[in-house]
N, C-alpha and C positions, 0 to 999 in steps of 0.2 A: 504493500499499497503506499502510495506518493502523499506525505503530509507537509501541509505547507503550515507553518506559523507567523503569524506578523504582529508586528508592533508600528501601526499608523503612525504618520506625523503628527504633533501637536499641532494646533491652531498655531500658536509662538512660531513656528517654524517657516509661516510667512508672512511673518510681521517685521517691520522696519527694525523694531528693537529684537531683532532674535539675536542670541548672543549663544552662537554654536556649542560654545565649549559647555555651557549647562547639557544639553542634550547629548554631548559623547563622555559625558562621564560615566554612566552605568550601563550594560547591558542588559535585556529584557532576560529576568531571573527568570520571572514567573513562568515564561515559556518555556525556558530552558528544563524548571521542575517538571511542566506538565508533559514535557518532551519523554520524560526520566522511565514511565508508564507504557509508553508504545513497546513494542517488540524487536530484536534487532534485525529481521528481517526486512521491518519498515523503510520506505528513505525518506528522511526528514530534512526539511530547512528549515531555519529561523531565520530572518528578516526584516530587520530595524529603519524603518525609513527615515529616520533623524539621520544618520551616517551611511546610509547607502539609498542609491537607485534601487526600486523594486522593479524585479522582475515579472510584470503583467503576463507573458505569452508562456506563461506554462500552464501545464494541464494535472495539478495536483488531486486527486480522488477525494481528500478533507483536506479544508481550509481553515483554520482556526484563529481569530481575530481577537486580541486584549482593546479594549474600549477604556477610556477613560473620556469626559466630559468635554473637553474641548479637540480629541480627536472622535467626535462619535458622526460626524456628515464627514470624514472622510474614511471612517471605518464601515458605513452602510458604503459610500460608491465603492469601496473593496468589495464588498461582499455580495453585492446588488452584481458587480464585473464577475465575480470568479460561478457565480450561482446563475450567471446565462454562458459561462462556457460548461457547464455541466456538474462543476465539484459539489460537494457535500459541502456546505459553511457552517461553523458556527461561532456563536459570538459568546463575551464573558467578560468581567471585568466591572469594574464600580459602577459604572453609568450605565451599563445591562442589567444591573442590578436593580438600582434603583427605576428605572423605566423601563420594564418587561414590554410593556403594550409598544412602545415605541419599536425598541427594538427589534423585536418579533417578525415584523413587515421586511426585514433583511436577510434573516437567517433561516436556517432549515431545524437547528436547535441554539438555546439558550442555556448558560451555566449560571445560575443565582445565587450570589454568596462565592466563596473559599473553593477549589476545586481539588482537592486534595482526595476526598470521596468520591463523590460525583462526577470527576473527569475518568476513573478506570471502570467504574458502573457504566458509564455511556460507551465506551472502547467495548465493552462486552457485548453487550446488545447492538451496535454499529457493526461489527463482525458477524452477528449472528444475523443483520438483517432487518433486526426491529429498534431502531433510534427513537427515543424518544423525543418530544419536540421542546422539553422544560426539566433540565434538573436544577431541585433546588437543596443544597448543603442545610445539611442539621445534623450530624456526625461532625463533632471538630476534636480531630486528632493528630499529630505530626509523627505519632508512632509507624514505625513500618517505611517513613519516606525514601525513595530511593537514592539514589546518588543522583544529583542534577547532573542533567547532561551540560555539563560545561566544556566540551570537546565541541559543541554545535557555537558554541559561540564565537564570537570575531572578535580572538581578543587586540589586537592591534587597533584597531577602531576605536577606544576607550581607555579614558585617563585612568579610571579605575576599574582596572575587570576583574578584582576580586573582591567584588562586591557579593554579601552573604545576609541570608534572613534565618536567626534561628526561632523565631517566635512569629506570632500571628496576632494582630490587635492592637487593642489598646485595653486597659483596667479601667481608663475614664470614659466619662462619657459628655464631651461637650457638644452645646449646640449647633453649633455651625462645622462641625465634623464630617467629614464626606464618608470616614471608613464605618461611622458607626453602622449606617442601614446596609453596609455590605454584609456585618455580620447577625444580620438580625436570623432569629429563629435559632439560636444556637448560642454555643461559648463565644463571650467577644474578644476573650483573649487565652491562648495555649500558647504551651513550648512543646519545643524540641527537649527529647532529651538530653542533659549534657553531653553523655559522653558520645552518643549522633552528632550533635556540635561539634564538638572537640575534633571528632574526627573528621567533619565537613572542614575544615580549618588546615587542619593536617592536610589536605586534597591541594588547600592550595598554594602556587608558587608566589616565591621573593618574600617581602617582609609585609607590605601594605593591604590593611583590611578595611570595607565599609561596613559596615551594620548598617541594613537598611533598616532593620525594625522599628515599628512606631515609637516603642519605649522599651529598650533593651532593659532597661531598671526596673520594667513593671511586675517583677514576680522577683522581691529580692533573694530570695530564695534560689534560685533559679542562675540569677544572677552572679552570682558572691561565688557558689559554685563554679558556674563556669570561669570567670575570673583566676580562682584559683587554677583552675586545669591549666587555664593560658599564662598563666605566670613564665612558666620556662620557656615560650618558645619564641622568643625575642621578636613579637610582630609589634609594629606601629599602626593603629587603627583607629577613628573615626565611627560615631555614633550619635543616636536623639538620647535625650532624656530629660525629665520635668527637671522643675526648681524643688519642688519637693526632693526628689530622690538626689538632687545634688546634696543640699545639706544632708541628708541622714547619714548620721558619722558610721565612719568605717567602710563601706561599702564603694565612693568613689574613690578610697586609695588603694582598694583592690585593684578596680579598673583600670587604674593609672598602672601598678606594677604592672599590669597584665598588659600597658602597652597604649591606653587611652591619651588619645594627645589633642581632639579637637572634638566639642559636643555641639549640638545641637539643640539650644535650648530655646521652646515656647513663652517666650514672657506674653506675649500680642497685647496687653496694655499695661498701661502702668496705674490704671484708673481699678479700684476695688469694685465700683459700682459696675463696670462694665464686664469684669469675671463673675457677678454675680450673674447680671444678665443670659451671658453664653453658656452658666453652670461650670464654670473651670472651677471647679472648687480646688481643686489638685495649689492653684496657685495663691489663693485667699491668705492671706495673714503670714505668708512669707518674704522675708528680707532679699530682693531681687539681688541688691548691690553684695548683700554678705555670699549671695550663691556665687557670681560672677569673680570674688575675691577667693573664695573657697577653689574655684577653678583654677585662675588663673595661679595662685600658691601653690597648685599641685602639678603647675607647669603642662594646664592643658585650654588652651582656643577656645575661644566663644563663639559663637554662630548665631546669633539670636534671630529671633525672629518678633513681627510686631502686625497687627494688623491695624488698620484705619476704617472707618466707618459705623464705629457701633452708636446704639442709641445716646449714650452720654459724652460722645465725642464733638467737642465745639472744635473751630478752625485752629485752635491752638495745641492740638494734639500734633502736629508732625514737628513743628519747632520742639517742643517740650521731649516725644520721644528721639528725638533725633542726638540732642542738647544730653541728653541721660546717655542713652549708649557711647556715646565721644566719651563723654566725661567718667564713665566706664571704662573705656579701652578696650570694649570688645572690638575684637579683631573683625568678622565681619556680622552682615547683616542682611536680613532680608523682609523687605516691607510685603506686606499685602493690603487690597481691598475689603473691605469682608464680603463674603459672595456666599448664597443662599444655594447653594449643593442642593438636587432635588436626593428627597428622602432624608434631607435631616429634619430634625424640627426645627433648625433656622428659617428653613425656605418653609414648611407648614406654615410657621409664624405668619410669615409675609404674606404668606397666597391668603391668608383669611383675612388680613390687615387690607388688602387690594395694595401691597407698596410692590410687586414686582412690577419692571418696566418693561424685560426684555425676555422669550424663551431662544434666543439666539444663543447656540451652547458654544457659538466662537466665541464670546462674550464673558464667560463665567471662567476665565482665568487669572481672576485677582488682579486683573489691570483698569478693568474697566466697572464701571459700577450700572449692576444692574434691578435696583430697587429705589425707593426713595429715602434717602437717608433723614433723619431726624432733624438732624441742628445746622449740617451745612450741605448746600447745593451740590450737585454730582458734580457739577464741571468744576468744583473747586476740589473737593473731593479727589479727582483724578489727576488735578495740577498737584496738590499736595503731597500726591505717592510719589509723581516724577519728581519731586522738589526735593522728598525726604531721602532719595537716591542718590540726587545730583550730592547736597550736601553730606551725607555722610559721607561721599567716597573722594571727596576732592581734595586733593592735596593738603592743603592746611587742616583739615581733620583728621586725616591721616595722621597726621605727625602728633596732634592733639593726643589723638589717640595713644598714638605711642608715649608720649612722655608720660603716660604714667604708670611706662615700666620702670622699674629701677635701675637698671643697668643699660649700658649703654647695647650691647649686643641683643638685649630684651627687645630695647628699640627698635633696633634694624631688623631683627625678625620680624614687627610687627607691620613697620611698611613694607618688609617684603611679602610677605603675604598677601596684607589688605590691598596694597597695590598691583600686586602682582593679577591678582584677582580680577579688578575691575580697570584697571589702567596700560593692558597688556592683547586689547583685543586685538588689535592686525598680527602682533604673534601669535595669537591663541588660532585665530581666523587662516593664519595663512599651516599653519602644521594639523590642522583636521582635514583642510584642502590635499594635504600634502600626504595623509591617512600616517602622521608622524605621531601622532597626538601622546600613545602610548610612552613613544619615548621622553616624554616631560615627568613620568614617573619616577626615576629617581633624584628629581628636583623636587619633588612634591616631596619625598621620603626624608631627602636630608631637612625639609625645612619642618617638619613634622618631629625628628627626631632630634632637631636643636631647638626645637620649643619644651621636650621634655627636658632639657638640660637646665638646671635649676639656676638662677640666678642668688646670688648673696651681695645686695645690694641693701638698701634702706628695711627691706622686708627679715632682713639673717638667711639662714638655712631655712630649705623649705621642706615638705615633709614629704615623702615618696617620692624620692631625686633618682629614676634610674641612673643618670650619668654620674650622682654618686656611688653607684652600685658596682658600676662597672669599674 
């Protein structure tokens, strides 16, 4: 059987603000995971439209397309193309789970929710000649997950080919989170066994890893055992965690000893009322500044995430947020316009209030306003979003953030990382077009290793210093 798996390009790929490096970071790990369930005799290919031109003249027997909201229109176009050519087309992913009736017009079979249990069930039905129209996930387990088909990943096209996921979902329930609807009907957070996770890590070449888990620290017992097992592997890695998990005694130190060098943290807003509004209770009554200092004191970079346009935001939110992030010395920041994704509590609430202004999924990219804000005009919100990026990443701001570091070496590392991420766009574009992006991985590893070296400056010797253990 000839099987083709496709990750369609997101809307951003057609935008003048498209940043090729952002979509050349990680391979389509979800598709490679599903490919592991296929037979050895099956001929399977994975194509990622962000980094390669799709071959649309082939004739697969089975087509599998992963759909996000801003790739939905492109996904449907590809699905219709292959159905017209006689292929059996399946669709799955976040958007399909949120709006199955919409997706059904473009597919022979839909997958709702995670696919670890439904995908092998479908394959058995498909081979037997009676596939179902819809498979809904209810059993949630990662036990017995076969090794990911990393041989199908074109590693040279990605800066971070060693991406890995050892858990699914998140233990928290935030109103704006796209993932919540995806896990409806079963457990919304579950992990691999520690031994299986360590075995998968051991399969990966080189030093660098990137955990794509929504919340790697979500189960403290699992995370602690995982970090203990990784402690002697010599890895350098990046991940995502919450303010709450950063402030938890002991766990972060274990992560650093295991090689953590950069953490994505969802601060989202500095306003407690907005946290309550979105049910992000895990951030309430937490000292954001203490979390940043704790990470920096352990040699961990911070990528802070912030959302604009909540009901308690006024026009001062942009300046206040950017100023705070710079003053804290946060190395990189991502900004977003609040976006009510279908299937979320936020979407339901705004739809009921008649506040939605667009159902063009191409605009649901956190760069456009698709609802009526309470205190900010839509055009002001969009302009403020772009201004926040410009202000945070201008050279003066980068140097100001770097000045919070206690030593010259620390300041230079901050400038190198923050500046390199946003100020070297022509270089990134060239290496991506030349298909040499993976050759920059050693530079990333060097930067991460240097961040792990502890500076002895105004703060004195710091905890968990891998550089000192060496």
